[in-house]
C-alpha positions in Angstrom: 4.7 -17.8 25.3 8.1 -16.8 26.7 11.4 -15.4 25.5 14.4 -17.7 25.6 17.1 -15.2 26.5 16.5 -11.9 28.4 20.0 -11.4 29.6 22.2 -9.6 27.0 25.4 -10.9 28.6 24.4 -14.4 27.4 24.9 -13.4 23.8 28.5 -12.5 23.3 29.6 -10.6 20.2 31.7 -13.5 19.1 28.8 -16.0 19.4 26.6 -13.6 17.5 29.1 -13.2 14.7 29.5 -16.9 14.3 25.7 -17.3 14.1 25.3 -14.5 11.6 28.0 -15.8 9.3 26.5 -19.3 9.2 23.0 -17.9 8.5 24.3 -15.6 5.8 26.2 -18.4 4.0 23.7 -21.2 4.4 20.5 -19.1 4.2 21.7 -16.8 1.4 21.1 -13.7 3.5 22.7 -10.8 1.6 21.5 -8.0 3.8 21.3 -8.5 7.6 20.3 -5.0 8.4 16.9 -3.3 8.7 17.0 0.4 8.9 20.5 0.2 10.3 19.6 -2.3 13.0 20.5 -6.0 12.9 17.6 -8.0 11.5 18.5 -11.4 13.0 18.4 -11.7 16.7 20.1 -14.7 18.3 17.2 -15.4 20.5 13.9 -17.3 20.3 10.2 -17.3 21.2 9.2 -20.4 23.1 5.6 -21.7 22.8 3.9 -24.2 25.0 2.6 -27.3 23.4 -0.9 -26.0 23.9 0.0 -22.7 22.1 1.5 -24.6 19.2 -1.6 -26.8 18.9 -3.8 -23.7 19.0 -1.8 -22.0 16.2 -2.0 -25.1 14.0 -5.7 -25.4 14.6 -6.4 -21.7 13.9 -4.2 -21.6 10.9 -5.8 -24.5 9.1 -9.3 -23.3 10.1 -8.6 -19.8 8.8 -7.1 -21.2 5.6 -10.4 -22.8 4.7 -12.4 -19.8 5.9 -10.4 -17.4 3.7 -10.9 -19.7 0.7 -14.7 -19.7 1.4 -14.7 -15.9 1.6 -12.6 -15.5 -1.6 -14.9 -17.8 -3.6 -17.8 -15.7 -2.6 -16.1 -12.5 -3.7 -14.0 -13.6 -6.7 -17.0 -14.0 -9.1 -18.4 -10.5 -8.3 -16.5 -8.3 -10.7 -18.2 -5.0 -9.6 -17.4 -5.7 -6.0 -13.7 -6.5 -6.9 -13.5 -3.2 -8.7 -15.1 -1.4 -5.7 -12.4 -3.1 -3.6 -9.7 -1.5 -5.8 -8.9 -4.2 -8.4 -8.5 -2.8 -11.9 -11.4 -4.0 -14.1 -9.2 -6.2 -16.3 -7.6 -7.8 -13.2 -11.1 -8.4 -11.7 -12.2 -10.1 -14.9 -9.2 -12.3 -14.9 -9.6 -13.1 -11.2 -13.3 -14.0 -11.8 -12.3 -16.9 -14.1 -9.2 -18.0 -12.3 -9.6 -21.5 -10.6 -9.5 -21.0 -6.9 -6.7 -22.8 -5.0 -5.0 -22.6 -1.7 -1.6 -20.8 -1.9 1.4 -23.1 -2.2 2.8 -21.0 0.6 1.0 -18.6 2.9 1.5 -17.1 6.4 -1.0 -16.1 9.0 0.3 -13.4 11.3 -0.9 -13.8 14.9 -0.4 -11.8 18.1 -1.1 -12.8 21.7 -3.0 -10.4 23.9 -2.4 -9.7 27.6 -4.9 -12.5 28.5 -3.1 -15.1 26.3 -5.6 -15.2 23.5 -4.3 -15.4 19.9 -5.6 -12.8 17.4 -5.1 -12.9 13.6 -3.9 -9.6 12.1 -3.5 -10.6 8.4 -2.9 -13.3 5.9 0.2 -13.0 3.7 -0.8 -15.2 0.7 0.6 -13.4 -2.3 4.4 -13.2 -1.9 5.0 -14.4 1.7 8.5 -14.2 3.2 10.3 -16.0 6.0 11.1 -19.4 4.6 14.9 -18.9 4.6 14.9 -17.8 8.2 12.5 -20.6 9.3 14.5 -23.3 7.5 18.1 -22.1 8.2 18.3 -19.5 10.9 16.0 -21.5 13.3 18.4 -24.5 12.9 21.6 -22.4 13.4 20.2 -20.6 16.4 19.1 -23.9 18.0 22.7 -25.1 17.8 24.2 -21.8 19.0 22.0 -21.3 22.1 22.7 -23.6 25.0 19.3 -22.5 26.4 17.6 -24.1 23.4 18.7 -27.6 24.4 15.6 -29.8 24.9 13.3 -27.5 22.9 11.7 -28.7 19.7 12.2 -26.9 16.4 8.8 -26.2 14.9 10.2 -25.8 11.3 12.0 -29.1 10.9 9.6 -30.3 8.2 9.1 -26.9 6.5 11.6 -27.5 3.7 10.1 -30.9 2.8 6.6 -29.5 2.9 7.5 -26.7 0.5 9.4 -28.9 -2.0 6.6 -31.5 -1.9 3.9 -28.8 -2.6 5.8 -27.4 -5.5 6.4 -30.9 -6.9 2.7 -31.8 -6.6 1.7 -28.5 -8.3 4.0 -29.4 -11.3 2.5 -32.9 -11.7 1.9 -33.5 -15.4 4.7 -31.4 -16.8 6.6 -33.3 -19.4 10.2 -34.3 -18.7 12.6 -31.5 -19.7 10.2 -28.7 -18.7 11.3 -25.8 -16.6 9.8 -23.8 -13.7 10.5 -20.1 -13.8 11.0 -18.1 -10.6 10.7 -14.3 -11.3 11.3 -11.5 -8.9 12.5 -7.8 -9.0 16.3 -8.0 -9.0 16.6 -4.4 -7.6 14.9 -5.7 -4.4 17.9 -7.6 -3.0 16.1 -9.5 -0.3 13.4 -10.6 -2.7 16.0 -11.8 -5.1 17.8 -13.8 -2.4 14.5 -15.3 -1.2 13.9 -16.7 -4.7 17.5 -17.8 -5.0 17.1 -19.8 -1.8 13.8 -21.3 -3.1 15.6 -22.2 -6.4 18.2 -24.0 -4.3 15.6 -25.9 -2.3 13.7 -27.0 -5.4 16.6 -27.8 -7.7 17.5 -31.3 -6.6 13.9 -32.7 -6.1 12.8 -31.3 -9.5 16.0 -32.5 -11.2 15.2 -36.0 -10.1 12.0 -35.7 -12.2 14.0 -34.1 -15.1 12.6 -30.7 -14.4 14.7 -27.5 -14.2 14.3 -24.3 -12.2 15.2 -21.0 -13.8 15.5 -17.7 -11.8 15.3 -14.3 -13.4 14.2 -10.7 -13.0 10.7 -10.1 -14.2 12.2 -8.0 -17.0 13.8 -11.2 -18.2 10.4 -12.7 -19.0 9.5 -12.5 -22.6 6.6 -13.8 -24.7 7.6 -16.2 -27.5 5.7 -17.9 -30.3 5.4 -21.0 -28.0 4.8 -19.4 -24.7 7.0 -17.7 -22.1 10.8 -17.7 -21.6 12.8 -16.5 -18.6 16.4 -15.6 -19.3 16.0 -17.2 -22.7 14.8 -20.5 -21.3 11.2 -21.6 -22.2 9.3 -22.3 -19.0 6.1 -24.4 -18.6 5.2 -23.0 -15.2 6.0 -19.9 -13.2 6.0 -18.7 -9.6 6.3 -14.9 -9.3 7.7 -13.0 -6.4 6.6 -9.6 -7.8 3.5 -7.8 -6.3 0.8 -7.7 -8.9 -0.3 -4.2 -8.0 3.2 -2.9 -8.9 3.2 -4.5 -12.4 -0.4 -4.2 -13.6 -0.5 -2.7 -17.0 3.2 -3.4 -17.8 4.5 -5.7 -20.6 5.3 -8.3 -17.9 1.7 -8.5 -16.8 0.4 -8.6 -20.3 2.8 -11.3 -21.5 2.2 -13.4 -18.4 -1.6 -13.4 -18.6 -1.6 -13.8 -22.4 0.2 -17.1 -21.9 -2.0 -18.1 -19.0 -5.2 -17.4 -20.9 -3.9 -19.3 -23.9 -3.0 -22.2 -21.5 0.6 -22.1 -22.5 1.8 -21.4 -19.0 0.9 -22.8 -15.6 0.9 -19.9 -13.1 1.4 -21.2 -9.6 0.4 -18.1 -7.8 -2.1 -16.0 -9.7 -4.4 -13.2 -8.7 -6.2 -15.4 -6.2 -3.4 -15.0 -3.7 -3.7 -11.2 -3.9 -7.4 -11.5 -3.2 -6.8 -13.8 -0.2 -4.3 -11.2 1.2 -6.6 -8.2 0.5 -7.6 -6.6 3.8 -11.2 -6.3 2.6 -11.5 -10.0 3.1 -11.0 -9.5 6.8 -13.9 -7.1 6.9 -16.0 -9.6 4.8 -15.3 -12.4 7.2 -16.2 -10.3 10.2 -19.4 -9.2 8.6 -20.3 -12.8 7.8 -19.1 -14.3 11.1 -22.5 -15.9 11.6 -23.1 -16.9 8.0 -23.8 -20.6 7.4 -21.5 -20.5 4.4 -18.8 -20.9 7.0 -18.5 -24.1 9.0 -19.1 -23.9 12.8 -15.3 -24.1 13.4 -14.7 -21.3 11.0 -17.4 -19.1 12.5 -15.9 -19.8 16.0 -12.4 -18.9 14.8 -13.6 -15.6 13.2 -15.7 -14.6 16.3 -13.0 -15.5 18.8 -9.7 -14.8 17.0 -10.2 -12.1 14.4 -10.3 -8.6 15.8 -13.6 -6.9 14.7 -12.8 -5.4 11.3 -14.8 -3.0 9.1 -14.4 -1.0 6.0 -13.4 2.5 7.2 -16.7 3.9 6.0 -18.6 1.3 8.1 -16.8 1.6 11.4 -19.4 1.8 14.2 -19.9 5.2 15.6 -19.6 3.9 19.1 -16.0 2.7 18.7 -13.4 5.3 19.8 -10.8 6.2 17.2 -8.1 5.4 19.7 -9.2 1.8 19.8 -8.9 1.4 16.0 -6.1 0.6 13.6 -6.5 1.6 9.9 -4.9 -0.6 7.2 -4.6 0.1 3.5 -6.3 -2.8 1.7 -3.3 -3.6 -0.5 -0.7 -2.7 2.1 2.4 -4.9 2.6 5.0 -5.2 5.4 3.1 -2.9 7.7 2.9 -0.1 5.1 0.2 2.4 5.4 -1.0 1.2 8.8 -2.1 3.9 11.2 -3.1 3.8 14.8 -6.2 6.0 15.4 -4.7 7.3 18.7 -1.9 8.9 16.7 -4.0 10.7 14.2 -5.7 14.1 14.4 -9.4 14.3 13.6 -8.7 15.8 10.2 -6.2 13.1 9.4 -8.7 10.4 10.3 -11.4 12.1 8.2 -9.0 12.0 5.3 -8.6 8.2 5.6 -12.3 7.8 5.7 -12.7 9.8 2.5 -10.1 7.7 0.7 -12.2 4.6 1.3 -9.2 2.3 0.6 -8.8 1.3 4.2 -10.3 -1.1 6.7 -10.2 -0.5 10.4 -9.5 -3.2 13.0 -10.1 -3.2 16.7 -6.8 -2.6 18.3 -5.4 -5.6 20.2 -3.7 -5.1 23.6 -0.6 -7.1 22.7 1.3 -8.9 25.4 4.8 -7.5 25.7 8.0 -9.3 26.5 11.6 -8.3 27.3 14.2 -9.8 25.0 17.9 -9.6 24.6 18.6 -8.4 21.0 21.7 -7.4 19.1 22.3 -3.8 18.0 25.4 -2.4 16.1 26.5 -1.2 19.6 26.1 -4.6 21.3 23.4 -6.6 22.9 20.8 -4.9 25.0 17.4 -5.5 26.5 14.4 -4.3 24.6 10.7 -4.5 25.3 8.1 -5.1 22.6 5.5 -7.4 21.1 5.9 -10.6 19.0 4.1 -11.5 15.8 4.1 -15.2 15.2 3.7 -16.0 11.5 2.1 -19.4 11.1 3.0 -21.0 7.8 0.4 -22.9 5.8 1.6 -25.0 2.8 -1.2 -25.9 0.5 -3.6 -25.2 3.4 -1.8 -27.4 6.0 0.2 -25.9 8.9 3.9 -26.2 8.4 5.8 -24.1 11.0 6.3 -20.6 12.4 8.3 -17.4 11.7 8.4 -14.8 14.5 9.3 -11.2 14.6 9.8 -8.8 17.5 9.1 -5.1 17.4 7.8 -2.1 19.3 4.1 -1.4 18.8 3.9 -2.2 15.1 5.4 -5.1 13.2 7.0 -3.7 10.1 9.8 -4.5 7.7 12.2 -3.2 10.4 11.1 -5.8 13.0 13.7 -8.3 14.2 13.5 -12.0 13.5 13.4 -14.5 16.4 13.6 -18.3 16.2 10.4 -20.1 17.3 10.6 -23.3 19.4 8.2 -25.3 21.5 8.5 -26.7 25.0 8.5 -30.4 25.4 5.2 -31.9 26.6 5.1 -31.4 30.4 7.5 -28.4 30.2 7.1 -25.1 32.1 
């Protein structure tokens, strides 16, 4: 893996402004800042063909491994409650038909020896499609250095629309798919507005509509569910379940699901697949025959050792561990053991809502990135988010940050060398 541009002088302010304007318009990017810094970098990560093949193989192997683990856990209501699921949610999850997420993203890092390691699976409300579909394409045209490199995400839009279309098979003509999000979260709203635009034409060709609304716009009716006053036969939510459990939205949604008046495309199963406890389960069962030989090899060789915080081996130094809250999103509530005092670490252990993962020595790169004061060189690590659509690999979404990938990390395009490159 290499960075495409490390010389800031190659990215002029005028070129960056042209790039940003196109992405904002074509990708419906309302907010291009993250904590005051520019979120989109006019730059790219370049993978070798072998690295691209490895990420595809690992992503598809982990997709089936996570499904196997989730099936083992989903029917065990007491265990789900122990993992932090409210009892009612655990009961609903136990009877939900298991299915691969329509869209998921495995986040990988590469260590200093070139090995890829899986940090987490974003299977509930994954982000990055706008950037992968639009910003990758615009950056490829804007960067002379990208000539000859292959865009990994050329087929992502078609894969996503095909997966949604297949999931809606059987809906009668004239039906509608509802997309619901939290309108106060501007970026989430624009992610769903972009998805609505992607799906509108393919679904219209089948006489199906797409309705976008805030989750407060969802109401129960005598015949099912309506979004913004339009009855919907299916729904895809971009609202974290843990933030709405116990609300009228959750009650109305699952009342319709239980009564089979609504097809919910991403139910509680995605939240289970994303739950950090599943990482610990996979590590504990890395030699279990319920996993295929390929899945066991992937877990042993590419998942950092992960344990529930209470089960962390005594021989592992705190400085070599990273603690992650089991329902955490976007890097929230992630703590490096080296940064915590003994009493702070003891507090995490008492909370019992964390897993700990062996810290990975992430390979660092130097990249030219834009800041409000102009382009500069920065050093940091790259997380490559590997998309899976209905369990099949579909492209990549990369972010560049310091030691920890958070919501403030910068986006980078992801390309691959032609065969025989480097």
